[in-house]
N, C-alpha and C positions, 0 to 999 in steps of 0.2 A: 724516435718511437713516442708515439701519442697514446700515451698512458689513458687519457679520457675516452678515447675511441675504443681501446681495448677493452675498457671497464664497461662501456657502453654495449658493446657486441656481446659481451658476455652476461650483461644484465645485472652488473655489481657497481658497487658504489666505487668512486675513484680510489679510496684509501684501500679498499680490499684488494684492488689488484696487485698491490705489492706484496700482499701476501701470496698471492697466486703466483707473482714472479720470483719470490722467495723457493717456494715451493718446487717451481721448475728449475731453479739454479740447483737446488738440493737433489732433486731426483734424475734429473737427464745424463748426470756424467756416467752413471752406471751404464746405460744404454750406449753412450758414445764408446766407453772402455771396450764393451762387448762389440761393438761394430768393428772397432780398431783391431781386437784380436782376431775376430773372424776373418776379417779382410785379409790380415797378415797371413793366417792359415789356409785361405781359400776356401773357407766354409761359408757356402753361399746360403745354406738354410739360417745359421745363426745371423748373418749379414741381414737377410731377409727379415727376422724376427726383430731384430734392433731398429731396422728401417722402419717397420710398420709401427712400432711403440713411437718413433720419433715423429713420424707422420702424424699420429695422434695428437701429441703434446702440442708440436708447432701449429699444427691446424686449428686446435682448439683456441689457442691465443691469436689467431688470425696471421701467423707468418706464413701466408699463403706459398710463396715463392718456394720456400725451404721444404713446406709440407710436400710439394708437388716434387720437388727433387727426391725426397725420401720415398715418394711414391714410385719414381722410376727406377729408384734402386731397389724395389721390392721386387718390380717386374724383372729387373735384369736378373736379380739374385734367384727367383722361381726359375727361369730359362736357363739358369747356370752359365751366363754369359759373361765369364770372368774377365775377358780383354774388356768389355765394356764398363764393368764394374772398377778397373784399374783408371779408367777415364772420369769416374764419375764419385767414386766413394772418397779420393782424398779433397777435391774441391768442395763436396758436400761437408766434411769435417771441417774445413777450413771456416766455410758459412757459419757453422754452428758455433765453432770457436769466436768468430765475430759477433755473433748474436750474445753468446754469453756476456762477451765486454761490454756490449752496449746495455743489457739488462743490469750488469753490475754497476755502470754508471748512473743510470736509472734510480737505483737502489740507493746509492751512495747520496744522490742529490735531493732523495725522498725530504719533503718538509714537512714537519709533524706538526 
């Protein structure tokens, strides 16, 4: 993860991006829990709402592959394509888990 690139893209100082990453780590789990519960209940409306929120937060930070994946989930949710959601939601959640781990490592290695 290139912290300098993320900071530049957002127009922030490199030190400030760590605060943004910490905020991401603090706020996104609620959307992930919402998506997981909705997916388990086959509630396509709630899956779509969680995907919309996650699309925005990942896209803002420049994690475009994940953001586009969330956008696909939003589309499938709107169209109530449950079978397709069973193919996209679990891998998406795994990607988000991997992203969290990567961000946590970046935050741990932060030099003050």
